[in-house]
DRENFI-965489 format. One record per atom (N, C-alpha, C, CB): residue number from 0; atom name; x, y negated, z negated. Coordinates in Angstrom, 1 decimal, always signed. Glycine has a CB too. Example, Ala and Ser with C-alpha at 12.3 -4.5 7.8 and 13.67 -1.06 7.14 Angstrom:
2
<0; 'N'; <+13.2; +5.7; -7.8>>
<0; 'CA'; <+12.3; +4.5; -7.8>>
<0; 'C'; <+13.2; +3.3; -7.8>>
<0; 'CB'; <+11.3; +4.5; -9.0>>
<1; 'N'; <+12.8; +2.2; -7.1>>
<1; 'CA'; <+13.7; +1.1; -7.1>>
<1; 'C'; <+12.9; +0.0; -7.9>>
<1; 'CB'; <+14.1; +0.6; -5.7>>
This chain:
76
<0; 'N'; <+66.3; +75.7; -198.7>>
<0; 'CA'; <+67.4; +74.7; -198.5>>
<0; 'C'; <+66.9; +73.3; -198.9>>
<0; 'CB'; <+67.8; +74.7; -197.0>>
<1; 'N'; <+65.7; +73.0; -198.7>>
<1; 'CA'; <+65.2; +71.6; -199.1>>
<1; 'C'; <+65.3; +71.4; -200.6>>
<1; 'CB'; <+63.8; +71.4; -198.6>>
<2; 'N'; <+65.2; +72.4; -201.4>>
<2; 'CA'; <+65.4; +72.3; -202.9>>
<2; 'C'; <+66.8; +71.9; -203.2>>
<2; 'CB'; <+65.0; +73.6; -203.6>>
<3; 'N'; <+67.8; +72.5; -202.5>>
<3; 'CA'; <+69.2; +72.2; -202.8>>
<3; 'C'; <+69.5; +70.7; -202.4>>
<3; 'CB'; <+70.1; +73.1; -202.0>>
<4; 'N'; <+68.9; +70.2; -201.3>>
<4; 'CA'; <+69.1; +68.9; -200.9>>
<4; 'C'; <+68.5; +67.9; -201.9>>
<4; 'CB'; <+68.5; +68.6; -199.5>>
<5; 'N'; <+67.3; +68.2; -202.4>>
<5; 'CA'; <+66.6; +67.4; -203.3>>
<5; 'C'; <+67.4; +67.3; -204.6>>
<5; 'CB'; <+65.2; +68.0; -203.6>>
<6; 'N'; <+67.9; +68.5; -205.1>>
<6; 'CA'; <+68.7; +68.5; -206.3>>
<6; 'C'; <+69.9; +67.7; -206.2>>
<6; 'CB'; <+69.0; +69.9; -206.8>>
<7; 'N'; <+70.6; +67.8; -205.1>>
<7; 'CA'; <+71.8; +67.0; -204.8>>
<7; 'C'; <+71.5; +65.5; -204.8>>
<7; 'CB'; <+72.5; +67.5; -203.5>>
<8; 'N'; <+70.5; +65.2; -204.1>>
<8; 'CA'; <+70.1; +63.7; -204.0>>
<8; 'C'; <+69.7; +63.2; -205.4>>
<8; 'CB'; <+68.9; +63.5; -203.0>>
<9; 'N'; <+69.0; +64.0; -206.2>>
<9; 'CA'; <+68.6; +63.6; -207.6>>
<9; 'C'; <+69.9; +63.4; -208.4>>
<9; 'CB'; <+67.7; +64.7; -208.2>>
<10; 'N'; <+70.8; +64.3; -208.3>>
<10; 'CA'; <+72.1; +64.2; -209.0>>
<10; 'C'; <+72.8; +62.9; -208.6>>
<10; 'CB'; <+73.0; +65.4; -208.7>>
<11; 'N'; <+72.8; +62.6; -207.4>>
<11; 'CA'; <+73.5; +61.3; -206.9>>
<11; 'C'; <+72.8; +60.1; -207.5>>
<11; 'CB'; <+73.5; +61.2; -205.4>>
<12; 'N'; <+71.5; +60.1; -207.5>>
<12; 'CA'; <+70.7; +59.0; -208.1>>
<12; 'C'; <+71.0; +58.9; -209.6>>
<12; 'CB'; <+69.2; +59.1; -207.8>>
<13; 'N'; <+71.0; +60.0; -210.3>>
<13; 'CA'; <+71.3; +60.0; -211.7>>
<13; 'C'; <+72.6; +59.4; -212.0>>
<13; 'CB'; <+71.1; +61.4; -212.3>>
<14; 'N'; <+73.6; +59.8; -211.2>>
<14; 'CA'; <+75.0; +59.3; -211.4>>
<14; 'C'; <+75.0; +57.8; -211.1>>
<14; 'CB'; <+76.0; +60.0; -210.4>>
<15; 'N'; <+74.3; +57.3; -210.1>>
<15; 'CA'; <+74.3; +55.9; -209.8>>
<15; 'C'; <+73.6; +55.1; -210.9>>
<15; 'CB'; <+73.5; +55.6; -208.5>>
<16; 'N'; <+72.5; +55.7; -211.5>>
<16; 'CA'; <+71.8; +55.0; -212.6>>
<16; 'C'; <+72.8; +54.9; -213.8>>
<16; 'CB'; <+70.5; +55.8; -213.0>>
<17; 'N'; <+73.5; +55.9; -214.1>>
<17; 'CA'; <+74.4; +55.8; -215.2>>
<17; 'C'; <+75.5; +54.8; -215.0>>
<17; 'CB'; <+75.0; +57.2; -215.5>>
<18; 'N'; <+76.0; +54.7; -213.7>>
<18; 'CA'; <+77.0; +53.8; -213.4>>
<18; 'C'; <+76.6; +52.4; -213.6>>
<18; 'CB'; <+77.5; +54.0; -211.9>>
<19; 'N'; <+75.4; +52.1; -213.2>>
<19; 'CA'; <+74.9; +50.7; -213.3>>
<19; 'C'; <+74.2; +50.3; -214.6>>
<19; 'CB'; <+74.0; +50.4; -212.2>>
<20; 'N'; <+73.9; +51.3; -215.4>>
<20; 'CA'; <+73.2; +51.1; -216.7>>
<20; 'C'; <+74.2; +50.4; -217.7>>
<20; 'CB'; <+72.7; +52.4; -217.3>>
<21; 'N'; <+73.7; +49.4; -218.4>>
<21; 'CA'; <+74.6; +48.7; -219.3>>
<21; 'C'; <+75.1; +49.6; -220.4>>
<21; 'CB'; <+73.9; +47.4; -220.0>>
<22; 'N'; <+76.3; +49.7; -220.7>>
<22; 'CA'; <+76.9; +50.6; -221.6>>
<22; 'C'; <+76.7; +50.2; -223.1>>
<22; 'CB'; <+78.3; +50.9; -221.3>>
<23; 'N'; <+76.9; +48.9; -223.3>>
<23; 'CA'; <+76.9; +48.4; -224.6>>
<23; 'C'; <+75.7; +47.4; -224.9>>
<23; 'CB'; <+78.2; +47.7; -225.0>>
<24; 'N'; <+74.6; +47.6; -224.2>>
<24; 'CA'; <+73.5; +46.7; -224.4>>
<24; 'C'; <+72.9; +46.8; -225.8>>
<24; 'CB'; <+72.4; +47.1; -223.3>>
<25; 'N'; <+72.7; +45.7; -226.4>>
<25; 'CA'; <+72.1; +45.6; -227.7>>
<25; 'C'; <+70.6; +45.5; -227.6>>
<25; 'CB'; <+72.7; +44.3; -228.5>>
<26; 'N'; <+69.9; +46.2; -228.5>>
<26; 'CA'; <+68.4; +46.1; -228.4>>
<26; 'C'; <+68.0; +44.7; -228.7>>
<26; 'CB'; <+67.8; +47.2; -229.4>>
<27; 'N'; <+66.9; +44.4; -228.1>>
<27; 'CA'; <+66.3; +43.0; -228.3>>
<27; 'C'; <+65.7; +43.0; -229.6>>
<27; 'CB'; <+65.3; +42.6; -227.1>>
<28; 'N'; <+66.0; +42.0; -230.5>>
<28; 'CA'; <+65.4; +42.0; -231.8>>
<28; 'C'; <+63.9; +41.6; -231.7>>
<28; 'CB'; <+66.1; +40.9; -232.7>>
<29; 'N'; <+63.1; +42.1; -232.6>>
<29; 'CA'; <+61.7; +41.8; -232.6>>
<29; 'C'; <+61.4; +40.3; -232.8>>
<29; 'CB'; <+60.9; +42.7; -233.6>>
<30; 'N'; <+60.3; +39.8; -232.3>>
<30; 'CA'; <+60.1; +38.4; -232.6>>
<30; 'C'; <+59.8; +38.1; -234.0>>
<30; 'CB'; <+58.8; +37.9; -231.7>>
<31; 'N'; <+60.1; +36.8; -234.4>>
<31; 'CA'; <+59.9; +36.5; -235.8>>
<31; 'C'; <+58.5; +36.6; -236.2>>
<31; 'CB'; <+60.4; +35.0; -236.0>>
<32; 'N'; <+58.2; +37.1; -237.4>>
<32; 'CA'; <+56.8; +37.2; -237.8>>
<32; 'C'; <+56.1; +35.9; -238.0>>
<32; 'CB'; <+56.7; +38.0; -239.2>>
<33; 'N'; <+54.8; +35.8; -237.8>>
<33; 'CA'; <+54.1; +34.5; -237.9>>
<33; 'C'; <+54.2; +34.1; -239.4>>
<33; 'CB'; <+52.7; +34.7; -237.4>>
<34; 'N'; <+53.9; +32.8; -239.5>>
<34; 'CA'; <+53.9; +32.3; -240.9>>
<34; 'C'; <+52.9; +33.0; -241.8>>
<34; 'CB'; <+53.5; +30.7; -240.9>>
<35; 'N'; <+53.2; +33.3; -243.0>>
<35; 'CA'; <+52.3; +34.0; -243.9>>
<35; 'C'; <+51.0; +33.3; -244.0>>
<35; 'CB'; <+52.9; +34.2; -245.3>>
<36; 'N'; <+49.9; +34.1; -244.1>>
<36; 'CA'; <+48.6; +33.5; -244.2>>
<36; 'C'; <+48.5; +32.7; -245.5>>
<36; 'CB'; <+47.5; +34.6; -244.2>>
<37; 'N'; <+49.2; +33.1; -246.5>>
<37; 'CA'; <+49.1; +32.3; -247.8>>
<37; 'C'; <+49.6; +30.9; -247.6>>
<37; 'CB'; <+49.9; +33.0; -248.9>>
<38; 'N'; <+50.6; +30.7; -246.8>>
<38; 'CA'; <+51.1; +29.3; -246.6>>
<38; 'C'; <+50.1; +28.5; -245.8>>
<38; 'CB'; <+52.5; +29.4; -245.8>>
<39; 'N'; <+49.5; +29.1; -244.8>>
<39; 'CA'; <+48.5; +28.4; -244.0>>
<39; 'C'; <+47.3; +28.1; -244.9>>
<39; 'CB'; <+48.0; +29.2; -242.8>>
<40; 'N'; <+46.8; +29.1; -245.7>>
<40; 'CA'; <+45.7; +28.8; -246.6>>
<40; 'C'; <+46.0; +27.7; -247.6>>
<40; 'CB'; <+45.4; +30.1; -247.4>>
<41; 'N'; <+47.3; +27.7; -248.1>>
<41; 'CA'; <+47.6; +26.7; -249.1>>
<41; 'C'; <+47.6; +25.3; -248.5>>
<41; 'CB'; <+49.0; +27.0; -249.7>>
<42; 'N'; <+48.0; +25.2; -247.2>>
<42; 'CA'; <+48.0; +23.9; -246.6>>
<42; 'C'; <+46.5; +23.4; -246.4>>
<42; 'CB'; <+48.6; +23.9; -245.2>>
<43; 'N'; <+45.6; +24.3; -246.0>>
<43; 'CA'; <+44.2; +24.0; -245.8>>
<43; 'C'; <+43.6; +23.6; -247.2>>
<43; 'CB'; <+43.5; +25.2; -245.2>>
<44; 'N'; <+43.9; +24.3; -248.2>>
<44; 'CA'; <+43.4; +24.0; -249.6>>
<44; 'C'; <+43.9; +22.6; -250.0>>
<44; 'CB'; <+43.8; +25.1; -250.6>>
<45; 'N'; <+45.1; +22.3; -249.8>>
<45; 'CA'; <+45.7; +21.0; -250.2>>
<45; 'C'; <+44.9; +19.9; -249.5>>
<45; 'CB'; <+47.2; +20.9; -249.9>>
<46; 'N'; <+44.7; +20.1; -248.2>>
<46; 'CA'; <+43.9; +19.1; -247.4>>
<46; 'C'; <+42.5; +18.9; -247.9>>
<46; 'CB'; <+43.9; +19.5; -245.9>>
<47; 'N'; <+41.9; +20.0; -248.3>>
<47; 'CA'; <+40.5; +19.9; -248.9>>
<47; 'C'; <+40.5; +19.2; -250.2>>
<47; 'CB'; <+39.9; +21.3; -249.0>>
<48; 'N'; <+41.5; +19.6; -251.0>>
<48; 'CA'; <+41.6; +18.9; -252.3>>
<48; 'C'; <+41.8; +17.4; -252.2>>
<48; 'CB'; <+42.7; +19.6; -253.2>>
<49; 'N'; <+42.7; +17.1; -251.3>>
<49; 'CA'; <+43.0; +15.6; -251.1>>
<49; 'C'; <+41.7; +14.9; -250.6>>
<49; 'CB'; <+44.0; +15.5; -250.0>>
<50; 'N'; <+40.9; +15.5; -249.7>>
<50; 'CA'; <+39.7; +14.9; -249.3>>
<50; 'C'; <+38.7; +14.8; -250.4>>
<50; 'CB'; <+39.1; +15.7; -248.1>>
<51; 'N'; <+38.6; +15.9; -251.2>>
<51; 'CA'; <+37.7; +15.9; -252.4>>
<51; 'C'; <+38.1; +14.8; -253.4>>
<51; 'CB'; <+37.8; +17.3; -253.1>>
<52; 'N'; <+39.4; +14.6; -253.6>>
<52; 'CA'; <+39.8; +13.5; -254.5>>
<52; 'C'; <+39.4; +12.2; -254.0>>
<52; 'CB'; <+41.4; +13.6; -254.7>>
<53; 'N'; <+39.5; +12.0; -252.7>>
<53; 'CA'; <+39.1; +10.7; -252.1>>
<53; 'C'; <+37.6; +10.5; -252.3>>
<53; 'CB'; <+39.5; +10.6; -250.6>>
<54; 'N'; <+36.9; +11.5; -252.1>>
<54; 'CA'; <+35.4; +11.4; -252.3>>
<54; 'C'; <+35.1; +11.0; -253.7>>
<54; 'CB'; <+34.7; +12.7; -251.9>>
<55; 'N'; <+35.8; +11.6; -254.7>>
<55; 'CA'; <+35.5; +11.3; -256.1>>
<55; 'C'; <+35.9; +9.8; -256.4>>
<55; 'CB'; <+36.4; +12.3; -257.0>>
<56; 'N'; <+37.0; +9.4; -255.9>>
<56; 'CA'; <+37.5; +8.0; -256.1>>
<56; 'C'; <+36.5; +7.0; -255.5>>
<56; 'CB'; <+38.9; +7.8; -255.5>>
<57; 'N'; <+35.9; +7.3; -254.4>>
<57; 'CA'; <+35.0; +6.4; -253.8>>
<57; 'C'; <+33.6; +6.4; -254.4>>
<57; 'CB'; <+34.9; +6.6; -252.3>>
<58; 'N'; <+33.4; +7.4; -255.3>>
<58; 'CA'; <+32.1; +7.5; -256.0>>
<58; 'C'; <+31.1; +8.4; -255.3>>
<58; 'CB'; <+31.5; +6.1; -256.2>>
<59; 'N'; <+31.5; +9.0; -254.3>>
<59; 'CA'; <+30.5; +9.9; -253.6>>
<59; 'C'; <+30.2; +11.2; -254.4>>
<59; 'CB'; <+31.1; +10.3; -252.2>>
<60; 'N'; <+31.3; +11.6; -255.1>>
<60; 'CA'; <+31.1; +12.8; -256.0>>
<60; 'C'; <+31.2; +12.4; -257.5>>
<60; 'CB'; <+32.1; +13.9; -255.7>>
<61; 'N'; <+30.4; +13.1; -258.3>>
<61; 'CA'; <+30.5; +12.9; -259.7>>
<61; 'C'; <+31.6; +13.8; -260.2>>
<61; 'CB'; <+29.1; +13.2; -260.5>>
<62; 'N'; <+31.9; +13.6; -261.5>>
<62; 'CA'; <+33.0; +14.4; -262.1>>
<62; 'C'; <+32.6; +15.9; -262.1>>
<62; 'CB'; <+33.3; +14.0; -263.6>>
<63; 'N'; <+31.4; +16.2; -262.4>>
<63; 'CA'; <+30.9; +17.6; -262.4>>
<63; 'C'; <+30.9; +18.2; -260.9>>
<63; 'CB'; <+29.5; +17.7; -262.9>>
<64; 'N'; <+30.5; +17.4; -260.0>>
<64; 'CA'; <+30.5; +17.9; -258.6>>
<64; 'C'; <+32.0; +18.1; -258.1>>
<64; 'CB'; <+29.8; +16.9; -257.6>>
<65; 'N'; <+32.8; +17.2; -258.5>>
<65; 'CA'; <+34.2; +17.3; -258.2>>
<65; 'C'; <+34.8; +18.6; -258.7>>
<65; 'CB'; <+35.0; +16.1; -258.7>>
<66; 'N'; <+34.5; +18.9; -260.0>>
<66; 'CA'; <+35.1; +20.1; -260.7>>
<66; 'C'; <+34.5; +21.3; -260.0>>
<66; 'CB'; <+34.8; +20.1; -262.2>>
<67; 'N'; <+33.2; +21.4; -259.7>>
<67; 'CA'; <+32.6; +22.5; -259.0>>
<67; 'C'; <+33.3; +22.8; -257.7>>
<67; 'CB'; <+31.1; +22.4; -258.9>>
<68; 'N'; <+33.4; +21.7; -256.9>>
<68; 'CA'; <+34.0; +21.9; -255.6>>
<68; 'C'; <+35.5; +22.3; -255.6>>
<68; 'CB'; <+33.9; +20.6; -254.7>>
<69; 'N'; <+36.2; +21.7; -256.6>>
<69; 'CA'; <+37.6; +22.1; -256.8>>
<69; 'C'; <+37.8; +23.5; -257.2>>
<69; 'CB'; <+38.2; +21.2; -257.9>>
<70; 'N'; <+36.9; +24.0; -258.1>>
<70; 'CA'; <+37.0; +25.4; -258.4>>
<70; 'C'; <+36.6; +26.3; -257.2>>
<70; 'CB'; <+36.0; +25.7; -259.6>>
<71; 'N'; <+35.7; +25.9; -256.4>>
<71; 'CA'; <+35.3; +26.7; -255.2>>
<71; 'C'; <+36.5; +26.8; -254.3>>
<71; 'CB'; <+34.1; +26.0; -254.5>>
<72; 'N'; <+37.2; +25.7; -254.1>>
<72; 'CA'; <+38.3; +25.7; -253.2>>
<72; 'C'; <+39.5; +26.5; -253.7>>
<72; 'CB'; <+38.8; +24.2; -253.0>>
<73; 'N'; <+39.8; +26.4; -255.0>>
<73; 'CA'; <+40.9; +27.1; -255.5>>
<73; 'C'; <+40.7; +28.5; -255.8>>
<73; 'CB'; <+41.3; +26.4; -256.8>>
<74; 'N'; <+39.5; +28.9; -256.1>>
<74; 'CA'; <+39.2; +30.3; -256.4>>
<74; 'C'; <+38.4; +31.0; -255.4>>
<74; 'CB'; <+38.4; +30.4; -257.7>>
<75; 'N'; <+38.0; +30.4; -254.3>>
<75; 'CA'; <+37.2; +31.0; -253.3>>
<75; 'C'; <+37.8; +31.4; -252.1>>
<75; 'CB'; <+36.1; +30.1; -252.9>>
């Protein structure tokens, strides 16, 4: 007899869950992907190149040193 009561109660709970469940709920869209790594890398490279150019202008770096460091930044 206790199985019959349990099944009846489970049936009632299932009916209540269906009654209160949202019928037309839209799935939540996934979060926007993070910024591509290439864009972040490009910003960092531009900042390094700007600093490198300033060092060359002030005479801290020679033309050869500037070119070597520029190639390292752009190709490394």
